[in-house]
C-alpha positions in Angstrom: -11.8 3.2 6.7 -14.7 4.0 4.4 -17.1 1.6 2.8 -17.9 2.1 -0.9 -20.5 0.4 -2.9 -19.3 -1.5 -5.9 -21.5 0.7 -8.2 -20.3 3.9 -6.6 -19.5 6.4 -9.3 -18.2 9.8 -8.3 -19.6 11.7 -11.2 -19.5 14.9 -9.3 -15.9 14.5 -8.0 -14.6 16.5 -10.9 -16.3 18.8 -13.2 -14.2 17.7 -16.1 -11.6 15.1 -16.8 -8.7 15.2 -19.1 -9.3 17.0 -22.4 -8.3 15.3 -25.6 -4.7 16.2 -26.5 -4.6 18.6 -29.4 -2.1 18.3 -32.2 -0.2 21.5 -32.6 0.9 22.3 -36.2 4.4 23.8 -36.4 4.7 26.1 -39.4 7.5 25.6 -41.8 10.7 27.4 -40.9 14.4 27.2 -41.6 16.0 24.0 -40.3 18.7 25.9 -38.3 16.0 27.9 -36.4 14.1 24.7 -35.6 17.3 23.1 -34.4 18.0 26.0 -32.0 14.4 25.7 -30.7 14.8 22.0 -30.1 18.1 22.5 -28.3 16.5 25.2 -26.1 13.7 22.9 -25.2 16.1 20.1 -24.3 17.9 22.6 -22.0 14.6 23.5 -20.3 13.8 19.8 -20.0 17.1 19.0 -18.4 16.8 21.9 -16.0 13.4 20.8 -14.9 14.6 17.2 -14.4 17.7 18.4 -12.4 15.3 20.3 -10.2 13.1 17.3 -9.8 15.7 14.6 -9.0 18.1 16.7 -7.0 16.0 15.7 -3.9 17.2 12.2 -4.4 20.8 13.3 -4.8 20.6 15.3 -1.6 19.2 12.4 0.3 22.0 10.2 -0.9 24.7 12.8 -0.3 25.9 12.8 -3.9 29.4 14.1 -4.4 31.1 15.2 -7.7 32.8 12.5 -9.5 36.2 11.5 -8.0 38.8 8.8 -8.2 38.0 7.1 -4.9 34.8 5.2 -4.7 35.3 4.4 -1.0 35.2 8.1 -0.1 31.8 8.7 -1.6 28.5 8.6 0.0 27.1 8.2 -3.5 28.3 5.7 -6.0 27.6 5.8 -9.7 27.7 2.1 -10.7 28.6 3.1 -14.2 32.1 3.9 -12.9 32.5 0.2 -12.0 33.8 -2.0 -14.8 31.5 -5.1 -15.0 33.0 -8.5 -14.8 32.0 -12.1 -15.1 33.6 -12.8 -11.8 33.1 -10.9 -8.6 35.4 -7.9 -8.3 34.6 -5.9 -5.2 35.4 -2.2 -4.9 35.2 -0.2 -1.6 32.2 2.1 -1.7 29.8 4.1 0.5 32.7 4.3 3.0 32.1 1.0 4.7 30.8 -1.4 2.0 31.9 -3.0 -1.2 30.2 -2.8 -4.6 30.5 -4.8 -7.8 28.8 -5.3 -11.2 28.4 -9.0 -12.1 27.9 -9.8 -15.8 25.4 -12.5 -16.5 23.6 -13.8 -19.6 20.6 -11.8 -20.6 19.2 -14.9 -22.3 20.2 -18.1 -20.6 19.5 -19.9 -23.8 22.4 -17.9 -25.2 25.1 -18.2 -22.5 28.1 -15.8 -22.3 30.9 -18.3 -23.2 29.8 -19.4 -26.7 29.9 -15.8 -28.1 31.0 -12.5 -26.8 28.2 -10.9 -28.8 25.5 -12.7 -26.8 23.5 -10.0 -24.8 24.5 -9.3 -21.3 23.1 -8.0 -18.0 25.4 -6.2 -15.5 23.9 -6.8 -12.1 24.6 -4.2 -9.4 25.7 -5.7 -6.1 26.5 -4.3 -2.7 28.2 -6.3 0.1 27.6 -5.5 3.8 30.4 -7.4 5.4 29.8 -9.3 8.6 32.0 -9.0 11.6 34.5 -11.9 11.5 37.2 -13.0 14.0 39.7 -13.6 11.2 40.5 -11.1 8.5 39.8 -13.3 5.5 36.7 -14.9 6.9 33.4 -14.8 5.0 30.1 -16.6 5.1 29.8 -19.9 3.3 26.9 -18.2 1.4 25.9 -14.6 1.7 22.4 -13.5 2.7 20.7 -12.2 -0.4 17.8 -9.8 0.2 15.0 -8.5 -2.0 12.6 -5.7 -0.8 9.8 -6.5 -3.2 8.0 -4.3 -5.7 8.5 -5.7 -8.1 11.0 -2.9 -8.9 12.6 -2.4 -5.5 16.3 -1.8 -5.3 18.1 -4.4 -3.3 21.2 -2.3 -3.2 19.5 0.6 -1.5 17.7 -1.7 0.9 20.9 -3.4 1.9 22.5 0.0 2.6 19.6 0.9 4.9 18.8 -2.4 6.5 21.9 -4.5 6.3 23.3 -3.7 9.8 19.9 -4.2 11.5 19.4 -7.5 9.6 22.8 -8.7 11.0 21.5 -8.1 14.5 18.8 -10.7 13.8 20.5 -13.2 11.6 24.0 -12.9 13.1 26.6 -10.2 13.0 29.0 -12.5 11.2 26.6 -12.9 8.3 27.7 -11.3 5.0 24.8 -9.6 3.3 24.4 -8.9 -0.4 21.8 -6.6 -1.9 21.3 -6.6 -5.6 19.2 -4.7 -8.1 17.3 -7.3 -10.1 17.6 -7.1 -13.9 16.0 -4.1 -15.4 16.0 -2.2 -12.0 18.0 0.7 -10.6 21.8 0.4 -11.1 21.6 -2.9 -13.0 21.9 -2.4 -16.8 20.2 -2.4 -19.2 17.3 -0.7 -17.5 13.6 -1.1 -18.3 13.2 2.5 -19.3 10.4 3.1 -21.8 10.8 6.9 -22.0 14.4 7.3 -22.9 15.7 6.7 -26.4 19.4 7.4 -26.3 21.2 7.7 -29.5 24.9 7.0 -28.9 27.2 5.7 -26.2 26.3 8.1 -23.4 22.8 9.3 -24.0 22.8 11.2 -20.6 20.8 14.0 -22.1 18.2 11.5 -23.4 17.8 9.8 -20.0 17.2 13.1 -18.3 14.7 14.1 -21.0 13.0 10.8 -20.7 12.6 11.2 -16.9 10.9 14.6 -17.5 8.6 13.0 -20.1 7.8 10.2 -17.6 6.8 12.7 -14.9 4.7 14.7 -17.3 2.9 11.4 -18.3 2.2 10.3 -14.7 1.1 13.8 -13.7 -1.3 14.1 -16.6 -3.2 11.0 -15.4 -3.9 12.2 -11.9 -7.0 14.1 -12.8 -8.7 10.9 -13.9 -8.7 9.5 -10.4 -9.7 5.9 -9.7 -11.6 3.4 -11.9 -14.9 4.5 -10.4 -14.2 8.3 -10.1 -16.4 8.9 -13.1 -18.3 7.0 -15.7 -15.4 7.3 -18.1 -12.5 6.8 -15.6 -12.1 3.0 -16.2 -12.0 3.6 -20.0 -9.4 6.3 -19.7 -7.2 4.4 -17.2 -7.3 1.4 -19.5 -6.4 3.5 -22.5 -3.4 5.0 -20.7 -2.2 1.5 -19.7 -2.4 0.4 -23.3 -0.7 3.6 -24.4 2.2 3.1 -22.0 2.4 -0.5 -23.2 2.7 0.6 -26.8 5.6 2.9 -25.8 7.4 0.1 -24.1 6.7 -2.1 -27.1 8.4 0.4 -29.4 11.4 0.5 -27.1 11.5 -3.3 -27.0 11.4 -3.5 -30.8 14.5 -1.3 -31.2 16.7 -4.1 -29.7 14.9 -7.1 -31.1 16.0 -10.4 -29.5 18.5 -8.5 -27.3 15.9 -6.3 -25.6 15.9 -6.5 -21.8 12.1 -6.2 -21.8 11.9 -9.8 -23.0 14.0 -11.1 -20.1 12.9 -9.5 -16.9 10.5 -12.2 -15.7 10.9 -13.6 -12.2 12.4 -17.0 -13.4 15.2 -15.0 -15.1 15.9 -13.2 -11.8 15.9 -16.5 -10.0 18.5 -17.8 -12.5 20.6 -14.7 -11.8 20.7 -15.6 -8.1 22.3 -18.9 -9.1 24.9 -16.8 -10.9 25.5 -14.7 -7.8 25.9 -17.7 -5.6 28.3 -19.4 -8.0 30.3 -16.2 -8.4 30.6 -15.9 -4.6 31.9 -19.4 -4.3 34.5 -18.8 -7.0 35.5 -15.5 -5.3 35.7 -17.2 -1.9 38.0 -19.9 -3.3 40.2 -17.5 -5.3 41.2 -15.6 -2.1 43.4 -18.6 -1.2 45.4 -18.2 -4.3 46.1 -20.7 -7.0 49.0 -22.2 -5.1 50.1 -22.2 -1.5 53.4 -23.6 -0.2 53.2 -26.3 2.5 54.9 -23.9 4.9 52.2 -21.3 4.5 49.2 -23.6 4.5 48.9 -23.7 8.3 49.0 -19.9 8.6 46.6 -19.6 5.6 44.2 -22.0 7.2 44.3 -20.1 10.5 43.4 -16.8 8.7 40.8 -18.2 6.4 37.5 -19.5 7.6 34.1 -20.0 6.1 31.5 -18.7 8.5 28.0 -20.3 8.9 26.9 -23.8 8.4 28.7 -25.7 5.6 25.3 -27.0 4.5 24.6 -23.5 3.0 27.7 -23.5 0.8 26.7 -23.0 -2.9 23.1 -22.6 -1.8 20.7 -19.7 -1.5 20.5 -17.9 1.9 17.8 -15.4 1.4 15.2 -13.0 3.0 12.6 -11.8 0.6 9.7 -9.3 1.3 6.4 -9.1 -0.5 7.1 -9.7 -4.2 10.5 -11.0 -3.0 8.5 -14.0 -1.7 7.4 -14.9 -5.2 11.0 -14.6 -6.3 12.2 -16.9 -3.5 9.4 -19.4 -4.1 10.2 -19.4 -7.8 13.9 -20.1 -7.0 12.9 -22.9 -4.7 10.7 -24.4 -7.4 13.4 -24.1 -10.1 16.4 -25.1 -8.0 15.1 -27.1 -5.0 18.5 -28.6 -4.4 20.1 -25.2 -4.0 18.0 -24.0 -1.0 20.1 -23.2 2.0 18.0 -20.9 4.2 15.0 -19.0 2.7 12.7 -16.7 4.6 9.6 -15.5 2.6 8.0 -12.5 4.5 4.7 -11.1 3.4 3.7 -13.9 1.1 2.4 -13.5 -2.4 -0.1 -16.1 -3.7 1.6 -17.2 -6.9 -1.7 -18.6 -8.3 -3.4 -15.2 -8.3 -0.2 -13.2 -9.1 0.2 -14.9 -12.5 -3.5 -14.6 -13.3 -4.8 -11.7 -15.6 -5.8 -9.6 -12.6 -4.3 -10.1 -9.1 -7.6 -9.7 -7.4 -7.8 -11.7 -4.1 -4.9 -10.1 -2.4 -6.9 -7.3 -0.7 -9.3 -9.5 1.2 -8.0 -8.3 4.6 -7.6 -4.6 3.7 -11.0 -3.5 5.1 -10.4 -5.3 8.4 -7.2 -3.4 8.9 -9.0 -0.1 8.1 -11.8 -0.9 10.6 -9.3 -1.5 13.4 -8.1 2.1 13.1 -11.2 3.2 14.9 -10.8 0.5 17.6 -7.2 1.4 18.2 -8.0 5.1 18.3 -10.7 4.4 20.9 -8.4 2.3 23.0 -5.8 5.0 22.9 -8.2 7.6 24.2 -6.8 11.1 24.4 -3.5 9.9 22.8 -5.5 9.7 19.6 -6.2 13.2 18.3 -9.4 12.1 16.6 -10.8 10.8 19.8 -13.4 13.0 21.7 -14.7 12.5 25.2 -17.2 9.6 25.5 -16.6 8.5 21.9 -17.2 5.0 20.7 -15.4 3.5 17.7 -18.5 4.2 15.7 -18.3 7.9 16.6 -14.7 8.1 15.4 -15.6 6.3 12.2 -18.5 8.7 11.5 -16.3 11.7 11.9 -13.6 10.2 9.7 -16.1 9.3 7.0 -17.6 12.7 7.3 -14.3 14.3 6.2 -14.2 12.0 3.2 -17.8 12.9 2.3 -17.0 16.6 2.4 -13.9 16.2 0.2 -16.0 14.1 -2.2 -18.4 16.9 -2.6 -16.0 19.8 -2.4 -12.4 18.9 -3.3 -9.7 20.7 -1.3 -7.9 23.6 -3.0 -4.4 24.5 -1.9 -1.4 26.5 -2.9 1.9 24.6 -2.6 4.1 26.6 -0.2 7.3 25.6 -2.1 6.3 26.0 -5.7 3.4 28.4 -5.4 1.5 26.1 -7.7 -2.2 25.5 -7.2 -3.2 22.0 -6.2 -6.6 20.3 -6.0 -7.0 17.3 -3.7 -9.8 14.9 -4.6 -11.3 12.1 -2.6 -9.4 9.7 -4.9 -6.1 11.2 -3.8 -7.1 10.6 -0.2 -8.3 7.1 -0.7 -5.1 6.1 -2.6 -3.1 7.7 0.2 -5.1 5.9 2.9 -4.6 2.5 1.2 -0.8 3.1 1.4 -1.0 3.7 5.1 -2.5 0.2 5.6 1.0 -1.1 5.0 2.2 0.1 8.4 -0.7 1.0 10.8 1.6 1.1 13.8 3.6 3.8 12.1 0.9 5.8 10.4 -2.2 5.6 12.5 -1.3 8.4 15.0 -0.4 11.0 12.3 -3.5 10.0 10.2 -5.6 10.7 13.3 -4.0 14.1 13.7 -4.5 15.0 10.1 -8.1 14.0 10.0 -8.8 15.8 13.3 -7.6 19.0 11.7 -9.5 18.3 8.5 -12.6 17.7 10.6 -12.2 21.2 12.1 -11.8 22.7 8.7 -8.1 23.2 8.6 -7.4 21.9 5.1 -3.9 23.5 5.1 -2.7 20.5 7.1 -2.4 18.7 3.7 0.2 21.1 2.5 2.9 19.2 4.3 2.0 16.1 2.2 2.2 17.8 -1.2 4.7 16.5 -3.7 6.2 19.8 -4.9 6.7 20.8 -8.6 5.7 17.3 -9.7 4.0 14.7 -7.5 6.7 13.1 -5.3 9.2 15.8 -6.2 10.6 18.6 -4.1 12.1 21.7 -5.8 15.4 22.6 -4.1 18.2 24.6 -5.6 19.5 23.7 -8.9 23.0 22.4 -8.3 25.3 19.5 -8.9 26.0 17.3 -11.9 23.3 15.5 -13.9 22.2 12.5 -11.8 23.0 9.0 -12.8 20.1 7.2 -14.6 20.2 4.6 -11.8 18.2 7.1 -9.6 15.6 7.8 -12.3 12.2 6.0 -12.2 11.6 3.2 -14.7 8.9 0.8 -15.9 10.3 -2.2 -14.1 7.2 -2.9 -12.1 5.0 -3.0 -15.2 7.6 -5.0 -17.2 8.1 -7.6 -14.5 4.5 -8.1 -13.5 3.3 -8.2 -17.1 6.0 -10.6 -18.1 5.0 -12.9 -15.2 1.4 -13.2 -16.4 0.9 -16.8 -17.5 -2.6 -15.8 -18.5 -2.1 -12.3 -20.1 -4.7 -9.6 -19.6 -6.3 -8.3 -22.8 -9.8 -7.5 -21.7 -12.7 -5.4 -23.1 -14.2 -2.6 -21.0 -17.0 -5.0 -20.2 -14.6 -7.6 -19.0 -12.7 -5.1 -16.8 -16.0 -3.7 -15.4 -17.1 -7.3 -14.4 -13.7 -7.9 -12.8 -14.0 -4.7 -10.8 -17.6 -5.7 -9.7 -16.2 -9.0 -8.3 -13.3 -7.3 -6.6 -15.6 -4.7 -5.0 -17.4 -7.6 -3.3 -14.0 -8.4 -1.6 -12.9 -5.0 -0.4 -14.0 -1.3 -0.4 -10.5 -0.6 -1.7 -11.2 -2.3 -5.0 -11.2 1.0 -6.7 -7.6 1.7 -5.7 -6.4 -1.9 -6.4 -8.2 -2.2 -9.7 -6.6 1.1 -10.9 -3.2 -0.5 -10.2 -3.9 -4.0 -11.5 -5.1 -3.2 -15.0 -1.7 -1.8 -15.9 -0.9 -5.0 -17.8 -3.9 -4.8 -20.1 -2.7 -5.3 -23.7 1.0 -5.5 -22.7 2.7 -6.2 -26.1 6.1 -7.7 -25.1 6.3 -11.5 -25.0 8.4 -12.8 -22.1 11.1 -15.4 -22.7 12.0 -17.4 -19.6 15.1 -19.5 -18.9 14.7 -23.3 -19.2 11.8 -24.0 -16.9 8.8 -26.3 -17.2 5.4 -24.7 -16.4 4.7 -27.5 -14.0 7.7 -26.4 -12.0 6.4 -22.9 -11.5 5.1 -22.3 -7.9 1.7 -21.3 -9.3 1.3 -24.6 -11.1 3.3 -27.3 -9.2 1.3 -30.6 -9.2 2.6 -31.7 -5.8 4.6 -30.3 -2.9 8.3 -29.7 -3.7 11.0 -31.2 -1.6 13.8 -28.7 -1.1 17.3 -29.4 0.2 16.3 -27.4 3.3 12.7 -26.3 4.4 11.6 -22.8 3.6 10.2 -20.5 6.2 7.1 -18.4 5.4 6.1 -15.4 7.6 2.7 -13.7 7.4 0.8 -11.1 9.5 -2.7 -12.0 10.8 -4.0 -9.1 8.6 -2.0 -7.9 5.6 -3.6 -5.5 3.1 -2.0 -7.1 0.0 -0.5 -10.4 1.0 -3.0 -12.1 3.4 -2.4 -14.8 5.8 -4.2 -17.4 3.7 -1.6 -16.9 1.0 1.2 -17.7 3.5 -0.6 -20.9 4.6 -1.3 -21.9 1.0 2.2 -21.3 -0.3 3.8 -23.0 2.6 1.8 -26.1 1.8 3.4 -26.1 -1.7 6.8 -27.0 -0.2 7.6 -30.1 1.9 8.1 -29.4 5.6 8.1 -25.6 5.0 7.5 -23.7 8.3 5.1 -20.9 8.9 5.1 -18.0 11.4 1.9 -16.0 11.9 2.7 -12.6 13.4 -0.4 -11.4 15.2 -0.3 -7.8 13.8 -1.6 -5.7 11.0 0.3 -4.4 8.0 2.5 -5.5 5.2 5.3 -7.9 6.1 6.6 -8.6 9.6 8.4 -5.2 9.7 5.0 -3.6 10.1 5.3 -4.2 13.8 7.9 -5.0 16.4 7.8 -8.7 17.5 10.6 -10.1 19.5 9.1 -13.6 19.1 9.1 -13.3 15.3 12.6 -11.9 15.1 14.1 -14.6 17.4 12.4 -17.4 15.4 13.8 -16.0 12.2 17.2 -15.6 13.7 17.2 -19.1 15.0 16.1 -20.4 11.6 19.1 -18.7 9.9 21.7 -19.5 12.6 20.7 -22.9 13.9 18.5 -24.3 11.1 15.5 -24.7 13.4 12.3 -24.7 11.3 8.9 -23.9 12.8 6.2 -26.6 12.2 4.5 -27.1 8.8 1.1 -25.5 8.8 -2.0 -27.6 9.3 -5.3 -26.0 8.1 -8.5 -26.3 10.1 -12.0 -26.7 8.6 -13.1 -23.9 10.9 -10.8 -21.3 9.2 -7.5 -19.7 9.6 -8.0 -18.7 13.3 -8.0 -22.4 14.3 -5.1 -23.5 12.1 -2.0 -25.1 13.7 1.3 -23.3 13.1 3.6 -21.0 15.1 2.1 -17.7 16.2 3.9 -14.7 17.6 2.5 -11.8 19.5 3.4 -8.3 18.5 5.2 -6.0 20.9 3.9 -2.8 19.2 0.6 -1.7 17.7 -1.0 1.7 16.9 -0.4 4.2 19.8 1.6 1.5 21.6 5.3 1.6 20.7 7.4 -1.2 22.1 9.0 -0.7 25.5 12.7 -1.6 25.6 12.8 -1.2 29.4 10.2 -4.0 29.7 12.6 -6.4 27.9 15.6 -5.4 30.1 13.9 -5.3 33.5 14.9 -8.3 35.6 16.2 -10.3 32.6 19.9 -9.4 32.8 22.1 -10.0 29.8 19.4 -11.9 27.9 17.1 -8.9 28.4 19.7 -6.5 27.0 20.2 -8.8 24.0 16.4 -8.9 23.4 16.2 -5.1 23.6 18.9 -4.8 21.0 17.0 -7.1 18.7 13.7 -5.2 19.2 15.5 -1.9 18.6 16.9 -3.3 15.3 13.5 -4.4 14.2 12.1 -0.9 15.0 14.9 0.7 13.0 14.3 -1.7 10.1 10.6 -0.8 10.2 11.4 2.9 9.9 14.0 2.5 7.2 11.7 0.1 5.3 8.9 2.6 5.4 11.3 5.3 4.0 12.4 3.1 1.1 9.2 1.3 0.1 6.7 3.4 -1.8 3.6 1.3 -2.1 2.9 0.8 -5.8 4.7 4.0 -6.7 1.7 6.1 -5.5 1.4 8.9 -8.1 -1.2 11.0 -6.3 -0.8 14.6 -5.1 -0.2 13.4 -1.5 3.1 11.7 -0.9 3.5 8.7 1.4 7.2 9.6 1.9 6.2 12.9 3.4 3.9 11.1 5.8 6.8 8.8 6.8 8.8 11.7 8.1 5.9 13.3 9.8 5.1 10.0 11.5 8.6 9.5 12.7 8.7 13.1 14.1 5.5 12.6 16.0 6.6 9.2 17.4 10.0 10.7 18.5 8.4 13.5 20.5 
């Protein structure tokens, strides 16, 4: 949306950056008095954190602790006793929850010693609709929303029913929080240092410290916001790494930080599949009399193709595609049905800086002006007789004004002053590239008001007391740590680096210069990607040869069933070329190109894409293996699907139904499910945990309100 030169330094964006932290000397005083002061500070910290996280609790409908999990809209997984076998408990009114115990270190399995470290994986089951009461899928559909760091449990809660409309309403779905994340324990939490069995107070205090830390870095901006910004951002990355290193050292060889790499999570999926098989078999009972066998057989049925039994059935988005590809490389004979949507290039992901992924970001940004022009008066930024160039000039004029004169506001909720810099706007705009169909209309409205001088329009996007936090009434019990933030994204990405980043400032500056030749959003991306610089924790993978890693496989891998890759024509972080490249790493893997913009296929509604994915899962029909062309991606040979929605053009369900009878009604149901998934996915996925003053989750709700008018 705005072109920035690679040498652009916004020296005037801020009059001053973060001051050096001063050490405050505390005069000697009686121990008892100091103890009271410390306790008082802890109370204040806990109060602030209750204020900050209660928004999450209200969204989830948290209830006070009770004896019946099934009657709660909120479930604290700590109330579920973990087990090495699947033990499902009714939860969230309609679903089932479990905690599956697996080995933390697969070189030290559970059986040889009870003292070997363990991970308790949080699971949620979205049951399919089956004709017989004891019927279940031969293998459940596992889902991963990406991140890394996304909660599969929460994604399954929000998307499970819609997914079943596409893959089959009789398909059981399991969402799981990968190790180190969410309700799975231990968590990759660098800020909490609990001393004792509970440590609830320490987790709350740690969350408050985490928010203070992230908030203190916002004034630095992006890597080119000043001449010292890159230096400061890198120093902060190393400082956070040092904190995580200290937390890791406390547990030595039993520290979760050493075992959160993607290959470990892939091995966990084998544990989940095996546990499902064991649970499915156990429901028949150890012995059945011959008289009862006929009745039992009539009531018991394994749904879905028997060829998926004991194999992975999976739909992974974004980072979840790397997880799926890693699984397929490690366990090629355990692939049942695997859809990889929004494909990560494994070669670049494991490199020191994941640089090439934003190659299409500028093209998506430029299309905003074209779509606005085509929409005409439906686009609030459009003026009579405008060309796309006129719209772009007005848009960039707003950014230029903010660059010169940052916007000053007072938060209506907290009455705290806020300063909005151009770096905040740019980070925010980059996040909107994930779903242009959803965000373009509201972005046009906001920029139209900014163009007219109405800066207060940004108040609706402010984060409250802390960035990303509202400040509602203080009430309810202390929240479970499963809803606190964590350092999972850093821990996983940094553990996955086969070529660790430990660069000098000169090295980082050179990397940024090269990245800036690829995209004008290099300043945003580089700010995120240097988070692994100097990461001190050495990852320990399960048994796996480097040649078996999808980033290093010497020849295409033959899997027990072909994989299916799905890419958009233009994706801001997982470009089409990555989908083509990764598909060619696996024998007979299929590829679907959805002709739309945004991240993952859910960025737009496409009946064609949804039906092809559904057919793959239900019937095992695989689209053709991609064939590249010397002329470029546009001439490649693979399946291509048109989108049924784009900016200012929502899908029309009536068009699907008209004249098509029952088939049209079925198609409309699928398209509605995809649209609902798009909205729910946008609510749940926070691109790269944007820590700026403007919150993408606020924009989601404003966008949906505007679309529903």
